[in-house]
N, C-alpha and C positions, 0 to 999 in steps of 0.2 A: 612408426606413425602406431602399430600394434601398443607398443609398448605405453606411448600417452597412455590409449582408450582402454587397458588396462587398471590405470593408475584413478582415472576416471571412473570407472564403476568401481571400486574399492575405499574409492574417495567417499562416492554416493551409497554404498553397501554401510560403508559406520556412519555415515548421516543416519541410517535406520531403524539401526543393527536393534536397535529395542522396542523399534514401533513390528518389525515383525512377528507371526505368526502362522502354524499353518490347522490342520483340521486334517491333516493323517501325517502319518510315513505309514508311506505301503514298499515289498518288494517281495525278490527270490530270493529265502537263507540261500547264502553261494557254500554254502555246509550242506544240508538238507534237504538244497530242492526247494522248499515248500515255502509259499505262498503266507510272509509277514505281516502284520496292518494291526496300527498302536492309532486310533483317533480321540481325536480333543473335541470333546471338556475329558480324562484322566480320569480315575479312578486314586495314582498312584498321587504320592506327593509332586511329584516333578521326574523328568525325564531328563537323561542324560543320551545325547545323540551324538557320537564320536563318526568321525569319518579315518579310516585304519587308509592302511597300506600294505599287501604282500610282500614286496619286494624295498620297505623304504626301513633303515638302520634309526633314525628316528621312534618312527612308527611303530618298532618293535621292542625298541627301550621302554618303552611306553606300556607295552598289552602288560604285565605285574600289573601295575598299579592300576590298569583301570580291574584288573581279577578282582587288587585285594576288593577297590571303594565297593565294586557293584558288590562283591561278598561281604561287605561293612554295615554298604548302603541299602536296606531289600526292600525298602519303603518307597524309595524310587528305584521312576524301571530306567531302564540302559540298553540302545539299539548301538550296534556299531555299520558302518554306512563305506565299503569303500565304490570306490568312482573312477578308481584312476582306467583310462581307457587304455592306458602302453601293459597291464600286467595278465598274462592267457589265466583262462578260465577253470585251465586243474591246475596251475603254479597258484591260482588264489585259493581254490581249493583248499589242496596241499597244503599248505598253512594258514589257515584258521578251524583246518580240519584240529591240526598239533599242534595249533594254539588252546584249542579245547580252551574256549570261552564262555561260559559260563549265562548270554546273551543272545541276539543274532544277532547277525554279521546277514544289512541285506547289502541286492546290488545294486547300485543307482543307474540304473538307466540312463542312458541322454544324459545325467549328471541334473537330474531335475531338481536335488536334495542339493544339491552340493551349488548351483545357479540361484536357488531359491533359498539356501540361508546367506551363502555367501559366503561357503567355507571353501580355503584356497592350500593351504597346506594337510598333512597328513602328520604327530594326531594333530587335527583342529576338532571340539569339541562348542557346546553344547548347549546348556540349560534350557528347558520350556518346564514352563507351569504349566496347572492341573489346564487351563486352553491353548494349550501349546505355544503363546508367546515367549523369543526371548530373556533373562532375567543374567542368565552373563556367554560369552562367547570369545574365546581363545586356546588359551595351551592346555593342558591339564597338568603342566608345570611349568617352570621359567626356563626349564633348559633342551636341550637336544636331545639330554639323556637321558632319559625320566629318573634315575639311580642316584645321578650328583647333581638334582636338583634343590635351588636354598627355600622354594618359593611354594607350595601346593594348592595353587587354586582350585583345581576340581575338586578336591578333598573340604580344603574352607569355604567355598561356596556351598557343600553338600550340608557341612553341619550347619553355616548359621540356618538356611528354609530347612533342620533338623529342630532347631531353638526357637524356632520362627520367629528367625530375626531375617531385615532383610540384608542380601548377599553383599559382604566386605567388596566382593569383587565383582563388575560390570564385566573390564574386560580386562584376556592375558593377551600378551602379545603369541600368537599362535608358532612353533616355532616346528621346523618338518623340511621336509620336499612335498615340493610343489602338487599338487592334484593333475593327474593330464587327461584335461576335457577331450571326449571327440573331437571338438572342433580346431582343436593348438596343431 
């Protein structure tokens, strides 16, 4: 019965994916332990929200891609979100300290952001416009292992937005480890 409920939930989220919007993203940075807040409307061209894990190999294989994209597309905000309830805070802090992202990784208490956006796996990325509306949701790439990808969904979307075009991808399959929610 739980699997049926999850499937219905996923189906309903897919119907509403384009209608989703956020007014803010807030949380405690897992490395610096400082409060972070992003508000919409935003001054940035768009915001990239990526759900990451401290122990998922699929998430780890996309870290260098995300670092490169955040450096290349400085007109966009990037924020990482850690939602896994089964990853201890000391492990999470150590992993993301060593990963040296140039953007904050916030702790998603009680999976609030993951549930709101419908994030299922790590990595799972959402690109939001200046008003916090979802323009793209899905994988960073089309592969479990980032460097072996044939399609780079996130890069394509950011290039399109930079050029003032409608993103060529609205959705892409997110491949990775399931986010362990607090109630799982």
